[in-house]
N, C-alpha and C positions, 0 to 999 in steps of 0.2 A: 174523429173523425173516423169512419167506417174504411175496413179494410180495399171495398171497392171505392169508395170513391181517395182515399189516398194513393190505391193504384193510377187511378186515373190522374191525378196530379202528376205523379211521378214517372208516367209516361211522360205527359206533354212536356213537363220538366225536361224527361232526358233527350225528347226530340227536340228543344227548344237548346239545348247546348252541342246541338250536335255539330255545328263550327269548331267546340273545344274539343269536341273528341278526333272531327278531322283533322286538330292540329295536333293534338299526341297521337296519333294516326301517320299523320308526317313523319315527325321525327323517330315515329318507329321504319318506316320506310326508308328515310334520308340514312338511320345506321345500318340499315341492310344493303344500299345502295354501298354503302362507304363515301359518304361525303368526306369531299377534301379538309382535310386539316384545317384550313387558312378557317374555315366555315365553323370552327368549332372550338370554344374558349375552354369549357369545362366539362367533366362528365361525374351526374350524381346515380350511383347504379347503371341502371339499364335509360337514366333517361341523360339525354345532351341541353347542353348552354350551348345557340349560338350568335356570332357575332351579329345576326340580322337581331337578334332577344336582347342583347346585350345594348345595340344604338337602340331601340326602342324604349331601353330605361333610360337610356339617356335621356330622351325626348320629353320622357314622363315628368324624368327630375328637372328639366330645365337645365341641363348645362350644357352651354356651350361648345360647339364645335371645335371649338382649338382649345377646350381645357379636356377631353375624351379619351388624350393622350395620358393623360398629367397619370404620374402613378397612383396618387394619395387619393384620385378622386376615382379610379380605374377599380382600387382593393375595396373603399366603399361602395360602390352601387354594385361591383361583380358579387361582394362577400354577403349584399343584402339580398341577390341574386337565388346563389345557390342556399342559402339558407331556409329560403321559400321554398325553393325546391326538396329542401329538406322536410320540409316540413309536411310540405303537402305527399310526398313519398309516405310520410306515418301516418297522414289522416286515412291515407289509402289504405295502408296495409291494416287501421283499424277497424276499416269499414267506414270510416263516419262519412262518408261521403253518399250514403244511403239513410243519414240522417231524415226527417223529414223536416225540418227548420234549418238545415244545412242545405239538403236542397230547395228550399225556398229562397234562400239567400244567395244561392247560385245562380237561380233563375234570377232574382232581384238584382244581382251586380251585371246581367248579362244585360237586362232592361236599361241598365244606366248606363252603361257603355254603349248601346244602340241609339238611347236617346238623344244623345251628347252629339256623338258621330251625327245625326240627323241636324241638328241647330248649328253643329260647328260649319258643315259640309253647306249648307245655306247661307251663313255668315260668309265665308269665302267669297261665295259666289259673288256676294253683294259688297263687298270689299276690294271687289277689283273698280269695283264702278266710282271708288272715292276718290273726287279730284283734287288737282291744288287748289281751285277753288271751294271745295268743301273745307278743307284742311284750311285754308285763311280763312276763310267765313268761321271755323269753329275757335278759334285762335283767337280772334278779334272779339267775339261774343262772350269769352272766359278771360276777361280780363287777370282774376284774382288767379289763374294756375299759367299764366304767361308774362303778359308786360308788365304787370303790377303783381308778380307772386309775393308774398314775402315771408318771412321765415320767422317763427314765433320760437322764442328761448324761456320753458317753462322750468318750473319746478313742480312732481306730481305725485299723488299717490294712484297708483292702479290698484283694482281688487276683481274675482269675478261678482257681475254683476246680479248672478243667481243667490249670490251671499246675501242680499240685502229687498227689503220693499221699497215702491217707490215712492212712499209715506215717507221715508228714512234718509231716502235721496235729495227728498226738497227739507228734510229740516237740518239733514248735513251741510247742505249748500248756500246754508246762510250764514255759517261760521267766517268771521272774517282772518282766522289765523289756521292756517295747513296745521301746526300743531294738535288743534281743538280737534281736526278732523282723523286723526293720526288718532290721537288720544282714545277716542268715541270707537273705531273702527277695532282696536286693542282693547275697549273694555268687551266689545262684544264677539272677543276672540274670531273677528273678520281675518282672515291673511289678507295681507295686502303687503304691498312696497312703495319708497318713496326714494325718489331719486332728480336730477336732472333730464332732460328730455325735450325735444322739440316739436313741434305741429309747423305745418304747412298750409298757409293758407290755400291751399288747392284741395287739400283736405278734408275740408268742412265749407259748410252754406256760404252765401256771402250775406245772410243777413246775423249769422253767428258771429263771424266775421266781423262785424260793423259791432258785434257789442264788446268783442276784445279790443277794438279799436278806442270804442267809448269809457272803457273802465276805469275805475278808481285804484287809487294804489291799495287798498285792502280788499279787492274785489278775488273773490275765488268761482272756478266758475266747472260744469262738468258737461261730461262727455261722457257719449256711448262707442265702444269701437269694437267691432264684433263680440264676443263675451266678456269683455271688462268694461268694468265704469271706471273712470280717470278724474280726479277733481285736481286743478292746479291752479297756480298761481303765475300770469303772466310777470319775467324778467325783462324782455327786451324782443323787442320786434325790427326785423331789418329785411329793408330789400332786396329779393334774390330772383329779377327775369329770365324765365326761362327764353332763347331763343335759338333762332339758329334750325341746322338739323335736329338739335335734341327735341325745340319747341315742337316742329313738325311728326317727328317720329309718335312724341306725349299723342299730339291730337290727332292722329292716325289709330294709333290704339285706344284711345276714348272714342271716337269714331264706331269702332269695333266693337265695344263693352255695351255702346247704345245701341249699333241694330243687333247685337244679340240678345239684348234685352227686350227689343221690341219683336225680337222672331218667337221669343220665347213666349210672351203675350197672345201675339197670334197664332198660335198653337196651342195655348191654353183655350183659346177662345173655339177653334175648330173642334178638340178633344169635347169640351162640356157638349158643342152643339151634337155630336157622336155618338155622347155615353147616351144611356136607357137605365137607368137606376131602376133596382129591383124593392120592394116591400117597405119597410120604413125607411129603407135610406132614399124615397123618391121624394117622400116629403120634406127629411132633412136635408138635400141636395137645393128642393126647390126652392123651400126657406132661407137657406142661404145665397140662393142665385138673388133672391128680390132684397136680399140687405143694401142700405145707400152704398153707392161709387161699386157693385158689383157688378162685373161685365156681362153684357147682354148677347 
């Protein structure tokens, strides 16, 4: 990247990060105007940590309001915040904020926060329109999550899915004993853990749950869960219906998640319609949009 181009990128990033700069300035003003001590919970050099910042950390960590005065919780969250402030200070002293990749990472972090804020705002707006009828309808149409919910006790082997190929998964899942799977993964040097666990019928597709119900005594199942793969053998299935207020809360959360997914999809379509790709990227993106199932 030439000096002039980098200068343009850097200036753009600095302008984009004006919100962060203003925040930093506001802290200095707060210090100069001697903010009430009740608003300051810690000082790191010239920086202060306020109650508002600490409350935001609690929010991001999903700490319930009634736990935010718990000494152990405060110690952990505030300790992490102090460490972060200290490391930021060290980075600024080393002028790492002037590094090209760091500048781009800072811009990306800002964009992610703003992009998530837009989606969240729209979901909050639409969530207010979720009615009791919507909730009742969702509960009635998802019996495995509510009235017919089942808890499945399993013996499982968990491992990072990226460690093996799909072909090996297909071959291994035909084995009839978890001992065989354990031995195979050990022989291949794949780190894995074996333990007792539990699945919920709400966490798997109805089709997969039907396969589990139709199991034979020696059947071994395979499931992907995030970055992990899980081989498991069913030990018992127990009925655990979800009812009352707990069911209502779960249904509302699920409806909000569906709204967020729908909103993200619509925004993706809008972004693609507005985007104008240059050079070879125009052909690449055109080919991608022409793939079967691609949104138009």
